[in-house]
C-alpha angles and dihedrals in degrees: 000000000000088000091049091052091052088055092055106109112235121243092239093051096050119342095192093051091045089057094048092047092049095051089053100040095044087055096240101129145333138202115271134219088261110081113249095009127105140211110230104212123216096266093049091045090050089060090049090050090054090050091047093050094051095043093045090054090050092050092050091048087060093051102264126139131200127246137158131234131189124286091220123068125193110248091233091064091064090053093061097074108046100198091045096053091044090053094053105026095101093049101050125117110209130210110210104165136038104203144048129202137189115271114248092236092054094245094130138273126335134185110272104238089205091061098068114145117242088225123022118239124222121219100233116267085178131341109237094112100050093039094052090046085056095045089060087072094045101049126069105131139029084251088071090060144130102039109192110186134162128190128201105206150127125261136193125224113167105236125189097197115038137184125185112271094346099070124358132152092242121033140163122245147139122250123194119204120185135178124205141185096228140035091237093056092050093048091048090051091051093053093041092058092047085056091050090053092047092050091049092048094050102035100038106021092037085224118137114221139192113231115212150131124268122240116252094261092050096050123118112269107271096013128124091205134008121201118199145184114220124196131193117232121211092263091058096254121130125239122198100228101181142350136205120195133205103208098182112204094316096112093036089058095040092055098030095243102169134163139185109251128213091274093053094254125132117242139165119255119253117234144207134178131186138174152170127193146194088285083087087076088058089049090051092052096047095043098056117006126107142199091284094058140266123002108198126190107240093238091064102031110115088215115028099184132026123192118206120191119214109201144159101208144002093268092056091045089055091053092048089047091055091050092046090049093061091047091049092051091052093047094048090049087060092051094255118144112228138178126202110207110197094148109145097207095077131052121236092251091055090049092049091054092046094052092046088053091049093049100236102175100223131027122192121196123193122190139165093277090051089056090053095045099036091238141130130208110232124198122188112206099209095062099020087230124143136191138174115239138173117277089228110105090358092149093057090046092053093046091054090044092054090052090050092049090051090052094044094051090052094046092050092052091045092051091051092053092046091051092050101044117094141162122233133183105191128066092223091057090045092054091049097045097045088067089065095064100253141150104240126198109205141156117257128184094233097245124128089222093062091042091053092048091053091049094049095045100041107016087235122128135196102261093188147312098259116236091216097032134117105303096183116122122243146141127294110258090224108037103017090233121141117284125196096206144339122282126211113247127187143139110260151193 
């Protein structure tokens, strides 16, 4: 393990390679035999399960229920909403046949040309179309609304350049799809779910985010408005961590989803959709981890505490085991996940390095001297600091320590973002500063032409118009035209 750690590229040397190394070496995921797709390994999936559990509870607290819709979507469905199909057309994987057969020459299986589908099926890039086709059968009256449904699923978007967790052709996510009787209800739902995502990011991931609205050119395909949460990674790049879309009546009209309102009039249903994906694991890694490995916030760590015995013989191991057993019982009673590693095929030093690499928040070590002195050695992963404390009330100490680690990780990430967020007024300054890996608040004239010019010349995009940003008017840094407020620019993943 020590050798493996030495082979972990440092962030300063090559941040991108550091990330790739860490995902592999910490046993989170690996590339699969299918180009652009990944295998999420048990440790990586355990983090996703923790995210799922927390998010699912938050969704249900806001009145949503889970359902499941088909993986395959008739091609004609995507043709019904023009902006939507245009947004996803280049990313779609298409099923054209339904049967294989053995080749006549015995070389293997081939697609049976006689089994061509009458209509091709699209592997879902997102599910608005098939869900709204279904909602048409569920909605007749305002009494049937709202419909508040979430789906945990996989999707396929054919990517040319992939990176584990951050951008893969297939990924796991949740997608909420809601239908409402009024525009106001749908807009409130859109903003509510942006708030849910922001609270999850900050309270569970310990990752500060900027809440804002996307520019017109950055909106979700088929949306009237897209609300986003944007996070800064340690290299200064932005990562879109979650989006919530106000879809207006576009999908209601496209799929003829009508209802009789309270006044007896017929209207189209109002729609929202919102989602986060396994790219949140990539965000978690890049927000907090260091050159020694993962740094996981305790609320999302699959194992929050590991106990490693240091012993000379079987008799001493048994004594340490008894002591550890009582500590484990106390920790579990407090809802803390704990692992006792008494495997005899690895030395303590190897185990220490492994658990540092895997980001377990707290490590306890118990040796012969600790038995004599009634003490435990405690290591906190976020600061790589250790101390020896009394075994009395160790569970309460660890619980408070986990809370402190959660707060410290967030505060460290927040301080980084604050130190690397600036405002500029001139385009020359913008072009110089964007090279430093910063979040830049700058005035923009609101036109897609200027936005595209900035993107082409600097590789920076408008991440959002912050909801709580600088609302003072000014002049566009590029054209000098009037600007209602500053937008947040950054390079991004």
